[in-house]
Structures are given as structure tokens and as C-alpha cells.
Phi, psi and omega in degrees: 000314180298322179294319180294321180294322178296320180296320179296320182296318179296320180297321179294316180297319179297316180297321181296316180295317179298322179293320180295317180296319180296320179293323179293318177298322180294319179297315181295316180290330183281346182280336181257106180262160178300323181294323179297317179296319179298316180298320179297316180294323179295313179300317180297318179295319179295319179299315179297316180296318179296320179296318179294321181292320178295321183286321187241354183280162179246133180254128181249128176265127182237123177237129181261123178224167177242130181178198181252141176259122181236143177288153179278340181246159177061034176240127179242131179260129181250124180227145176284137181271326182252159176267152179160175179280139178287123182268312181218146176233130185239024179220167173210156181304130179092354181285146176265127182238150177269158177300138180071009176285138182288127180260321185207148177235126178261140182299121183242022183297321179294321178294323180293323176294317178297320179296317180298317180295320179294322180293322177296314179296325180293315179296322179293318179296321177297319179295318178296320179297314179297318180296321179294326177292321176294327178298317178300316179294322181293320179295320181294322182268353180060034173210153186283106179257003183288128180298157183294333182287344175260067189298322183296314180290326179294317179293326179294320178293320179297321177294317178299315182295322180293316178294321178297316179297322179295315179293323176296323178296322178294322177296315180296322179295317179294324178292320179295319179298319179295318179297321179296319180293322179296325179291331181276342183283136007257011187287305189249010179213172182238167177296326180296318179294319178297319179298323180294319179291326176296319179295319178298318178297317179297319181296314180295324177294319178294321178297319179295314181296318180296319180298315181296315180294318180297319181294314181293320179295317178297325178295319178296317179297320179295320178299316179296316179295320180293321178298318178294318180296319180296317179298318179293318179295321177299318178294317179297318180296316180296318180295315180294321179296320177297321179296320178294318178297325181278359178287346175254117179270126180243157179286125180289333179218165173280139180170188183258135176283115183257313181233128182231149177226127180245000000 
């Protein structure tokens, strides 16, 4: 009897364990449904496709605008270099122009007046420079070598020579007076009078020397000033002439006028 009861007890425990295991298997098997598996595979496929597209795909940026399309080559831009009022226009949009054909003319009357005044001043400065050089030669040779066409410089030398002759005459007069006094000494004159005549002679000699030095020094200063003035006038004339030449805009190449700005 005891043996049978033990066998029954063991059989009950075995059945209980088997029932528990069966319920656990049902729970585990029942959690994974076919729809869940399908969703997992779809997500995985989308992830793979997205990764491949990012790695090997091309992204294009597109911007929509409104404007003109111009080629990068064979395009020449024409711009005015000087400022001024437009006098004449010889082109219109879409016109075909030849190389070096005049497109526009800017009023250059003010520039032409400036050029004329500079040229007059330049010619005058050149004449003065030439005359001053002849003056130097004339002073050195003590005769008027200035050509007749340089009347201003020629008259200047004559004035210089006249003043020089006057001062030289005063020197000679003072020397004669001193010599006369020396002949009278000591009978009819005194040392004080002789000293006075000597001082007069010295003064006239200093006046003559000062006049000659001042004239020559002034002549050198004028030559330097004229050289600087001539160089500046030459630069002004060249600059003004270039501006006048640039008052006419010409086509650098043959072609069609596409875009114009006035």
C-alpha cells in the first residue's frame, strides 16, 4: 500500500511539471506573430535601401531665377573712362557693330579748352627757358646773343646791360675821385676825406657785385622753375589728350550689342 501511494504521488508531480512546461511553450510561441515578422523585414529593407541611396545617390540643387544668359567667352565690356555729357550715340540694342566702330561720343569741349590753355602755357615756358639760356651765354660773353624772335629775353638782357653799365660808371667815378684826392694829399686834402672816398668806392663796387650775383642767381632759379613747370605741363597735356581720345567709345571687337547702359 505504501508503495502504491508513493507511485501515485510521483505520477502527480510528473503531470504537474509537464503541464507547466506546456503552458510556457505556448506563451513563448504565441508572442511572435506572422504580421510582426513581416513588419520587421519591411523596416529592415527600407533601412538598407536608404543606406544605399545615401551612399551612391546624387543630390541636385535646383534654383529657379529670372534673368539673362550670357556666354563666358567672346564677350567684351565697353565702359566710358571719362565723365561727361553724352554728345552722340551710334548704337542700339541688337545692332551689329564692326571692330573700332564708334559707339558713343562724350562731350569733350571743356577738355579741349583745357588742352589749348596748357599748350599755350607750354610754348611760353619753352620760349622763356630758351631765352634764359641765351641770357646766360650773353652775360658770359658780354654781348647780346638772344635771337630777335625771343624779344622778351632780348629786352631783358638790354635792361641788364644798361643797369650794369650804370653801376660800372659809378664805380669808375668813385675811383677817379679817390685818385684825385690821393694826388692832393697831403697839401689840399686830409686822411679823413681820403677815407670817405675809399668807402664810396667800396660801396659802389659792392652794389655792382650784388647786382650781378642777384641777376645770375635769379636766372638759375627761373631755369629750375621753368624746367619743373614744363615737365608738369607736358604731363597735363598728355593726360588731357588721352581723356579727349577716350571721349569716343569704340567697339573692341565685331559683334552684336546685347546689353547696353546709358
